[in-house]
C-alpha positions in Angstrom: -31.8 38.0 -7.8 -31.5 36.4 -4.6 -33.4 34.8 -2.2 -33.7 34.6 1.8 -34.0 31.4 3.2 -34.3 30.6 7.5 -32.9 28.0 9.3 -35.5 27.2 12.1 -34.0 26.5 15.8 -35.6 24.0 18.1 -37.5 25.2 20.9 -35.4 26.3 24.2 -32.7 28.3 21.8 -32.5 31.5 21.7 -30.2 32.5 18.9 -30.9 34.2 16.1 -31.8 32.1 12.9 -29.1 32.2 10.3 -29.6 34.1 6.9 -27.8 33.6 3.8 -27.9 34.9 0.6 -27.7 33.2 -2.5 -27.4 33.6 -6.0 -29.6 32.7 -9.3 -28.4 29.1 -10.1 -26.5 29.2 -13.3 -25.7 26.1 -16.0 -22.3 25.0 -14.9 -19.9 25.5 -17.7 -17.9 22.2 -19.7 -14.9 22.4 -18.8 -14.1 18.9 -21.3 -16.2 19.4 -24.7 -14.6 17.0 -26.8 -14.9 14.7 -23.6 -16.2 10.6 -24.1 -17.4 8.2 -21.7 -16.7 4.7 -21.2 -18.4 1.9 -19.0 -16.3 -0.5 -19.2 -17.8 -4.4 -18.5 -16.1 -7.7 -18.7 -18.2 -8.6 -22.1 -19.1 -5.4 -23.9 -17.8 -1.6 -23.8 -20.9 1.4 -23.7 -19.3 4.5 -25.0 -21.2 8.0 -25.1 -20.0 11.4 -26.9 -22.0 14.5 -26.9 -25.2 14.8 -29.0 -23.6 16.4 -31.5 -21.0 14.7 -32.6 -23.0 11.4 -34.0 -26.2 10.2 -34.8 -26.1 7.8 -32.6 -24.1 9.2 -29.4 -24.0 6.4 -27.3 -22.0 2.8 -29.2 -21.4 -0.6 -27.9 -18.5 -2.1 -29.0 -16.9 -5.3 -28.0 -14.0 -6.4 -25.9 -11.5 -8.0 -28.7 -8.7 -6.3 -30.0 -10.4 -5.2 -33.4 -13.5 -4.0 -31.3 -11.2 -1.6 -29.8 -9.7 -0.2 -32.6 -13.1 0.0 -33.7 -13.6 2.3 -30.9 -10.5 4.2 -31.1 -11.1 4.9 -35.0 -14.7 6.0 -33.9 -14.0 8.4 -31.1 -11.6 9.8 -33.6 -14.0 10.4 -36.1 -16.3 12.0 -33.9 -13.6 14.3 -32.3 -12.7 13.1 -29.2 -9.4 13.9 -27.6 -9.9 12.7 -24.0 -12.0 9.6 -22.5 -13.7 9.0 -19.1 -13.6 5.4 -17.6 -14.5 3.5 -14.2 -11.8 1.8 -12.6 -13.6 -1.8 -12.9 -11.5 -4.3 -11.7 -8.4 -5.0 -14.8 -10.8 -4.7 -17.4 -10.3 -1.4 -18.3 -6.7 -1.6 -18.8 -6.4 -3.1 -22.3 -9.1 -0.2 -22.9 -6.8 2.4 -22.1 -3.5 0.8 -22.9 -5.3 0.9 -26.7 -6.9 4.6 -26.5 -3.4 5.8 -25.2 -1.7 4.3 -28.5 -4.0 6.1 -30.3 -3.1 9.5 -29.2 -6.1 10.2 -26.6 -6.0 11.5 -23.7 -7.5 8.8 -20.7 -8.8 9.4 -17.4 -9.7 7.2 -14.5 -12.1 8.0 -11.6 -13.2 6.3 -8.4 -16.4 4.2 -9.5 -17.6 4.6 -5.6 -17.5 9.1 -6.9 -19.5 8.6 -9.7 -22.6 6.7 -8.8 -25.9 8.0 -10.0 -28.1 10.0 -8.2 -31.3 8.5 -10.4 -32.8 5.1 -9.0 -32.7 3.6 -11.8 -29.7 2.3 -13.5 -28.6 0.8 -17.0 -25.2 0.4 -18.9 -26.4 3.3 -21.2 -27.2 6.0 -18.1 -23.7 5.0 -17.0 -21.6 6.2 -19.6 -23.8 9.6 -20.3 -23.4 10.2 -16.3 -19.9 9.6 -16.3 -19.5 11.8 -19.3 -21.4 14.6 -17.7 -20.2 14.5 -14.0 -16.9 14.9 -15.3 -17.1 17.5 -18.2 -18.1 19.7 -15.3 -15.6 18.8 -13.3 -17.3 17.0 -10.7 -15.3 13.7 -11.0 -11.3 13.8 -9.7 -8.7 12.0 -11.7 -7.6 8.6 -9.7 -4.1 8.5 -9.0 -1.5 6.9 -11.6 1.8 6.6 -11.5 4.4 7.2 -14.6 4.6 4.4 -16.9 8.6 3.3 -16.4 6.7 2.7 -12.5 4.1 0.8 -13.8 6.7 -1.4 -15.3 8.5 -1.5 -12.1 5.1 -2.6 -10.1 3.9 -5.2 -12.1 6.8 -7.5 -11.3 6.9 -6.6 -7.6 3.3 -7.3 -7.5 4.4 -10.3 -9.3 6.8 -11.2 -6.7 5.1 -11.0 -4.1 2.4 -13.5 -5.4 5.4 -15.7 -6.0 6.6 -15.3 -2.0 2.8 -15.7 -0.4 2.4 -18.9 -3.0 6.0 -20.3 -1.2 4.0 -19.3 1.9 1.5 -21.7 1.0 3.6 -24.7 -0.4 5.2 -24.1 3.6 2.0 -24.3 5.3 1.9 -27.7 3.0 5.2 -29.0 4.2 3.9 -28.2 7.8 0.7 -30.0 7.2 2.1 -32.9 6.1 4.7 -33.3 9.0 1.9 -32.6 11.4 0.0 -35.5 10.1 3.2 -37.7 10.2 3.0 -36.8 14.0 6.9 -35.4 12.8 7.8 -32.3 15.4 9.8 -30.7 13.8 8.9 -27.0 14.5 9.4 -27.5 17.8 13.2 -28.6 18.0 14.2 -25.6 15.1 12.9 -21.8 14.7 12.6 -22.2 10.9 11.5 -25.2 8.7 12.5 -23.4 5.6 16.0 -22.6 6.8 19.5 -24.8 6.6 18.4 -27.4 8.8 14.8 -27.4 8.0 15.6 -27.8 4.4 18.3 -30.5 4.6 15.1 -32.5 7.0 13.0 -32.0 4.5 14.7 -33.2 1.6 16.1 -36.0 3.8 12.7 -37.2 4.4 11.0 -36.4 1.0 13.7 -38.8 -0.5 12.4 -41.7 1.7 15.0 -41.3 4.9 12.6 -41.7 8.0 15.3 -43.0 10.5 15.6 -39.7 13.3 19.0 -41.0 13.8 20.0 -40.1 11.0 18.6 -36.5 10.8 21.0 -35.5 13.9 24.3 -34.7 11.6 21.9 -32.9 9.4 21.4 -30.0 12.4 23.4 -26.8 12.3 25.9 -26.9 15.2 24.0 -23.0 16.3 20.8 -25.1 17.1 20.1 -25.1 21.1 18.3 -28.9 21.1 20.0 -32.0 21.9 20.4 -34.9 20.0 17.6 -36.3 22.3 15.2 -34.2 21.8 15.8 -34.3 17.9 15.2 -37.6 18.0 12.3 -37.9 20.2 10.5 -34.8 17.8 11.5 -36.7 14.5 10.5 -40.4 15.5 6.6 -40.1 13.9 4.9 -42.7 11.7 6.1 -41.9 7.7 2.9 -42.8 5.9 3.8 -42.9 2.2 0.6 -40.6 1.2 2.2 -38.1 3.3 6.1 -38.4 2.5 4.4 -38.0 -1.4 1.9 -34.6 -0.5 5.8 -33.2 1.3 7.5 -34.1 -1.8 5.3 -32.0 -3.7 4.8 -29.0 -1.8 8.8 -28.8 -2.2 9.2 -29.3 -5.1 6.6 -26.2 -5.5 8.8 -24.7 -3.4 11.6 -25.0 -5.0 9.5 -24.0 -8.6 8.4 -20.7 -6.8 12.3 -19.4 -5.2 13.7 -20.5 -9.0 10.9 -18.0 -10.5 12.0 -15.5 -7.6 15.2 -15.7 -8.6 14.5 -15.1 -12.1 12.3 -12.1 -11.6 14.9 -10.8 -10.0 16.8 -10.9 -12.7 14.3 -8.7 -15.0 13.5 -6.3 -12.1 17.2 -5.4 -11.8 17.5 -5.2 -15.3 14.5 -2.9 -15.4 15.8 -0.8 -12.6 18.9 -0.7 -14.5 17.0 1.3 -17.0 15.9 4.5 -14.5 18.1 7.2 -14.9 19.7 7.7 -11.1 18.7 11.3 -8.8 20.7 14.5 -9.9 21.3 14.5 -5.9 21.7 11.0 -5.8 25.2 9.3 -3.4 27.5 7.3 -5.1 26.7 4.3 -6.5 27.6 1.2 -4.3 28.4 -2.3 -5.1 24.9 -4.4 -7.1 25.8 -7.4 -4.7 22.6 -9.3 -2.8 22.6 -7.6 0.8 24.2 -10.7 2.8 23.1 -11.6 6.6 25.7 -11.5 9.3 26.5 -15.4 8.5 26.9 -14.6 4.9 24.2 -15.6 3.2 21.2 -14.2 1.7 17.9 -13.6 3.7 15.0 -15.5 3.4 12.3 -13.5 0.3 15.3 -11.1 0.1 15.9 -9.9 -3.4 19.2 -11.5 -4.9 20.7 -7.9 -6.1 21.5 -5.0 -4.1 17.8 -3.7 -3.9 18.4 -1.0 -1.4 20.7 0.8 -3.5 19.1 0.4 -6.3 16.7 2.4 -4.2 19.0 5.0 -3.3 20.1 5.8 -6.8 16.9 6.1 -8.1 15.2 8.8 -5.4 18.3 10.0 -4.4 18.1 9.3 -0.3 18.1 6.2 1.8 15.1 5.8 2.6 16.3 2.6 4.6 16.9 4.7 7.7 14.0 5.4 8.8 12.9 3.0 11.8 11.4 -0.2 10.4 11.9 0.6 7.0 13.9 -1.7 4.9 14.3 -2.4 1.1 11.4 -4.7 0.4 9.0 -1.6 2.2 10.7 1.2 0.9 10.1 -0.6 -3.0 6.8 -1.4 -2.3 6.0 2.3 -1.4 7.7 3.7 -4.7 6.2 1.1 -6.8 2.3 1.9 -5.6 3.1 5.7 -5.1 5.4 6.7 -7.7 8.9 8.5 -6.8 7.5 12.3 -8.0 5.4 13.9 -5.6 3.9 16.2 -7.5 0.6 14.9 -7.4 0.0 15.1 -4.1 0.7 19.2 -2.9 1.3 18.2 0.5 1.9 15.6 3.0 -1.3 15.8 4.3 -2.9 14.9 0.5 -0.1 12.2 0.5 -1.5 10.4 4.1 -5.1 10.6 2.8 -4.2 9.1 -0.6 -3.1 6.0 1.5 -5.7 6.1 3.8 -3.8 6.5 6.6 -5.6 9.5 8.2 -8.9 10.4 10.3 -12.1 10.6 7.7 -14.2 13.0 9.2 -18.1 13.1 8.3 -19.5 15.9 10.0 -23.5 16.2 9.8 -24.8 18.8 11.7 -21.5 20.6 12.8 -21.6 17.4 14.5 -18.7 14.8 13.7 -20.0 11.3 13.2 -17.7 9.3 12.2 -13.6 9.9 12.2 -12.9 5.8 10.6 -10.1 6.0 8.2 -11.4 5.3 5.0 -11.4 1.6 3.3 -8.8 1.9 0.8 -6.9 -1.4 -1.0 -3.4 -0.1 -0.8 -0.4 -1.9 -0.6 1.8 0.7 0.2 -0.7 1.9 3.1 -0.3 -2.4 4.2 3.5 -1.9 4.3 3.6 0.8 6.3 1.2 -0.7 8.8 3.5 -3.5 8.8 6.5 -1.7 9.5 4.4 0.5 12.1 3.8 -2.5 13.9 8.1 -3.5 13.8 8.6 -0.3 15.8 6.8 -1.9 19.1 10.0 -2.9 21.1 12.5 -0.5 19.2 14.0 2.0 21.3 14.0 5.1 19.0 11.7 8.1 18.8 9.2 6.1 16.5 9.3 3.2 19.2 8.5 5.6 21.5 5.5 7.3 19.8 4.1 4.0 18.8 4.1 2.9 22.8 2.3 6.6 23.6 -0.2 6.0 21.1 -0.7 1.8 22.0 -1.2 2.9 25.4 -3.8 5.8 24.7 -5.7 4.5 22.1 -5.0 0.6 21.4 -2.7 -1.5 18.9 -4.9 -0.5 15.9 -5.0 3.1 16.3 -1.3 3.1 17.3 -0.7 1.1 14.3 -2.6 4.1 11.7 -0.6 6.8 13.7 2.8 5.4 13.4 2.0 4.4 9.1 0.8 8.0 9.0 3.5 9.6 10.4 6.1 7.7 8.4 3.9 8.2 5.1 5.0 12.1 5.6 8.4 10.8 6.5 8.6 8.8 3.3 7.2 12.2 1.7 9.3 14.8 2.5 12.3 12.4 1.6 10.6 11.8 -1.5 9.5 15.6 -1.9 12.7 17.8 -1.4 15.2 14.9 -1.2 15.9 15.8 2.7 18.5 12.6 4.7 16.8 11.3 7.7 18.2 12.3 10.9 17.1 9.9 13.1 15.9 10.8 17.0 17.1 9.6 19.9 14.8 8.0 22.3 16.1 10.7 25.0 15.2 13.5 22.8 11.4 12.3 22.2 11.3 11.9 25.7 12.7 15.2 26.7 10.5 16.8 23.7 7.1 14.9 25.4 7.9 16.3 28.7 8.3 19.7 27.2 5.0 19.8 26.1 3.3 18.1 28.9 4.7 21.0 31.6 3.4 23.2 28.4 0.1 22.1 28.9 0.5 21.5 32.1 1.0 25.5 33.0 -2.1 26.7 30.2 -4.2 24.9 32.9 -2.9 25.8 35.7 -3.1 29.5 34.7 -6.1 29.0 33.8 -7.4 28.0 37.1 -5.6 30.7 38.7 -2.7 28.6 40.1 1.0 29.0 39.4 3.1 25.8 38.5 6.9 25.8 39.8 9.4 23.3 38.4 11.9 22.4 40.9 15.9 21.5 39.7 14.9 17.6 40.5 12.5 17.5 38.5 9.8 17.8 40.9 6.4 19.9 40.0 4.8 22.4 42.6 1.5 23.9 41.7 
């Protein structure tokens, strides 16, 4: 039998109280009876199985490979076919790999969604609690791309770390120059360019005469010879020259490792099959800049061509999206968009949409979820690059910035870029750029439509003259 509950209203409200009919509570069915829960740790793992599968339903295993093999064998003896665990740091990776190799299905869940309701917390309770929640369908699987994408993601993340180390080495070079009062960065735009590297290598080799650096300057440099001599006149201390040389050698080493990693990445990309609707293959030469040389931090092969081959669409046609940004999204989210039913789900997974928290019928917070997603970070940087773009996306960014500020404009534009990427990867649609004039025309039409509707509610009529002026 059901029962009725009455919601009390505050004094002064004349609305009638709402009544809800609620049925009897039933025990939730188990969706996954052959399930085990694991509480991941850095030194030991706690494993929980149903109580009727073993005399000791909770056991502890170490982190070594023999311990993990023993865990897999014990789970098989208990009749377990699926395992659920929290994605805790990187400690879950070897456990998941060993269990998958043993033929068990592994499910990952977000640790924030599996917190215990009870105040008492132990490792034994945690492994039991996560098993019970997932068995009843109260936890969602964390997203994991395909195995081939995971391989590319590992290479690409390693490459991003090497690029970051190169930037750190450049900072060390800049610090050594500042301590020697050598103002190289004030006469050239990039100390890692052709001219900058020539001068840095000469200083590391022991050269200190400012006049000898003038022939090393590229002809396109806008500064005069006198300005270059004045900027490179400094106190060349031996300890700072030594520090500059070490930073320069580290930079060269990281660049060599990036080139080696690009070769391995190119080989792994060649093993992926092309998309059925992909465009004809293009030459796999490295992308060239206008002066015929590879740009800094760009890949040593045609990354845009490889992305076009495996996806079937040219993602670099989107304003603000280059080959590096497109490949970052692919390695983090994959090519198959089937795990995300709609583009809104995809944007929500990236944390690029408002997280409306409603309490008492009122929205208390709208802030986006705090997620650590490399793809979302790349899309935010791409959105920021559209600030001065004379395109429809650039106009949208500027309009959102004028209305809500730069931070929200970055998120809103990144959200739009994410939806475009989703449609292209999901349906194989080619991107057709909208011009600035077309965007402004449609925006003006929407404004006029809203003004007409507001005028109608006020009992007025809105007339639009041929000159574009509006009369009410």
